[in-house]
C-alpha positions in Angstrom: 100.7 102.6 175.5 101.3 105.1 172.7 102.3 103.8 169.3 105.9 104.1 168.4 106.5 103.8 164.7 109.5 106.1 164.4 111.4 103.7 162.3 108.6 103.5 159.7 108.3 106.8 157.7 104.8 108.3 157.5 105.0 108.3 153.7 105.7 104.5 153.7 102.7 103.9 156.0 100.5 106.0 153.7 101.7 104.3 150.6 101.2 100.8 152.2 97.7 101.7 153.4 96.7 102.9 149.9 98.2 99.8 148.3 96.4 97.4 150.7 93.1 99.2 150.3 93.1 99.5 146.5 94.3 95.9 145.9 91.9 94.4 148.4 88.8 96.4 147.3 86.3 94.4 145.2 83.3 96.2 143.7 80.1 94.6 142.6 80.4 96.1 139.1 83.6 94.1 138.6 82.6 90.8 140.2 79.4 89.2 141.7 79.8 89.4 145.5 77.4 88.4 148.3 77.1 88.6 152.0 77.0 85.4 154.2 73.3 85.1 153.5 73.8 85.1 149.8 72.5 88.7 149.2 74.3 90.9 146.7 76.5 93.6 148.2 78.2 96.7 146.8 81.8 96.1 147.9 84.1 94.1 150.1 87.8 93.9 151.1 89.6 90.7 150.2 93.0 91.2 152.0 94.3 87.8 150.7 94.8 89.4 147.3 97.4 92.0 148.4 98.9 89.9 151.2 99.7 87.0 148.9 101.6 89.3 146.6 105.3 89.0 147.4 106.1 92.7 147.5 103.2 93.7 149.6 103.7 90.7 151.9 107.2 91.8 152.7 106.4 95.4 153.2 103.4 94.7 155.4 105.4 92.2 157.4 108.0 94.9 158.2 105.4 97.4 159.4 103.4 94.9 161.4 106.6 93.6 163.1 107.6 97.2 164.1 104.2 97.6 165.7 104.5 94.3 167.6 108.0 95.1 168.8 106.7 98.5 170.1 104.3 96.5 172.3 107.0 94.1 173.5 105.4 91.2 171.6 107.3 88.5 169.7 104.6 85.8 169.4 101.6 86.0 167.0 98.7 83.6 166.2 96.1 83.7 163.5 92.6 82.2 163.2 91.2 81.8 159.6 92.5 82.3 156.1 92.7 86.1 156.3 95.1 85.9 159.3 97.5 83.3 158.0 99.4 85.6 155.6 99.8 88.2 158.4 101.3 85.7 160.8 103.8 84.4 158.2 104.6 87.9 157.0 105.8 88.9 160.5 108.0 85.9 161.2 111.1 86.9 159.1 111.4 90.2 160.8 112.6 89.2 164.2 116.1 89.6 165.5 118.6 86.9 166.6 118.0 88.0 170.2 114.2 88.1 169.8 112.9 86.0 166.9 109.2 85.9 166.2 107.2 82.8 166.8 103.9 82.0 165.1 100.9 79.8 165.6 97.6 78.9 163.9 94.4 78.3 165.9 92.1 75.5 164.9 88.3 75.6 165.2 88.5 72.6 167.5 91.3 70.4 168.8 92.6 67.9 166.3 91.3 64.4 167.2 94.5 62.5 166.3 98.3 63.0 165.9 99.5 65.6 168.3 95.8 66.6 169.1 96.6 70.3 169.2 94.2 73.2 169.3 97.0 75.7 168.5 99.7 74.7 166.0 103.2 76.1 166.1 106.1 76.7 168.6 104.3 79.2 170.8 105.5 79.6 174.4 102.7 79.7 177.0 104.9 81.7 179.4 105.0 84.7 177.0 102.2 86.9 175.7 100.7 86.4 172.3 99.1 88.9 169.9 96.2 87.7 167.7 96.5 88.7 164.1 93.4 89.4 162.0 92.9 91.0 158.6 89.7 92.9 159.3 88.1 93.9 162.6 84.4 94.4 162.1 82.1 93.2 164.9 85.0 91.6 166.8 83.1 88.3 167.3 85.7 86.3 165.3 88.6 87.8 167.1 87.0 87.3 170.5 86.4 83.7 169.7 90.0 83.2 168.6 91.2 84.9 171.8 88.9 82.6 173.9 90.3 79.5 172.1 93.9 80.6 172.8 93.1 81.3 176.4 91.4 77.9 176.8 94.7 76.3 175.7 96.7 78.2 178.3 98.0 81.2 176.4 98.1 84.8 177.6 96.5 86.9 174.8 97.7 90.5 175.1 96.0 92.2 172.1 94.9 92.1 168.5 96.7 93.5 165.4 94.6 94.0 162.3 95.0 95.6 158.8 91.6 97.3 158.7 89.3 98.4 161.5 85.7 99.1 160.5 85.0 101.9 163.0 81.2 101.7 162.6 80.9 98.2 164.0 82.1 98.4 167.6 84.7 95.6 167.3 87.4 97.6 169.0 85.2 98.3 172.0 84.2 94.6 172.3 87.8 93.5 172.4 89.0 96.3 174.7 86.2 95.3 177.1 87.8 91.9 177.3 91.1 93.4 178.3 92.8 93.4 174.9 94.6 96.3 173.2 93.9 96.8 169.5 96.3 97.9 166.8 95.0 98.6 163.3 97.0 99.7 160.3 94.0 101.5 158.8 90.8 102.9 160.4 88.0 102.9 157.9 84.9 105.1 158.3 81.6 103.8 156.8 80.8 106.9 154.8 84.3 107.3 153.4 84.7 103.6 152.6 81.2 103.4 150.9 82.0 106.6 148.9 85.3 105.1 147.7 83.8 101.7 146.9 80.3 102.2 145.6 78.8 105.5 144.4 75.4 104.1 145.3 76.4 103.9 148.9 75.8 100.2 149.4 78.1 98.5 151.8 79.3 95.0 152.6 
């Protein structure tokens, strides 16, 4: 399905993309940062920094909601801290006829209380889009989709702020029958040049 963002001016998308990237970018000369193995890295994107700022939160929510509506989606779920602001940013932008519903996916089913794997008022009879902040290898999103499906939900696709085009995450998810929407496509060479003159990458 082609994207239909006619209600979001191109200038607004460009401005939002620039704002998200610049506020999320962390360079090693500004702060000591490491990869999961504890090794120093040149840069990373911390999307929680811009997405937990009220102005950016509201603007991003408007754009993401437009993209979801173009796909006929009004249910979203997130897995992990990076996804939680995205889910909550979308929720206020529904309509009285089609309000958005959100959910959060647990690593494992809660052992007490309501014993849920997926929290929130999601309806299993309607499709759900998975929200993620960054699409890299696609393994985390694939695991989240598998958890949703194991709990009886129909996962239609994945919406993300940034897609690292060099890592094959989109292809992994599309091979599982999911469509992928990304606000920004980041190329390794361009991102590395913008983030670290030395060319080191996260």
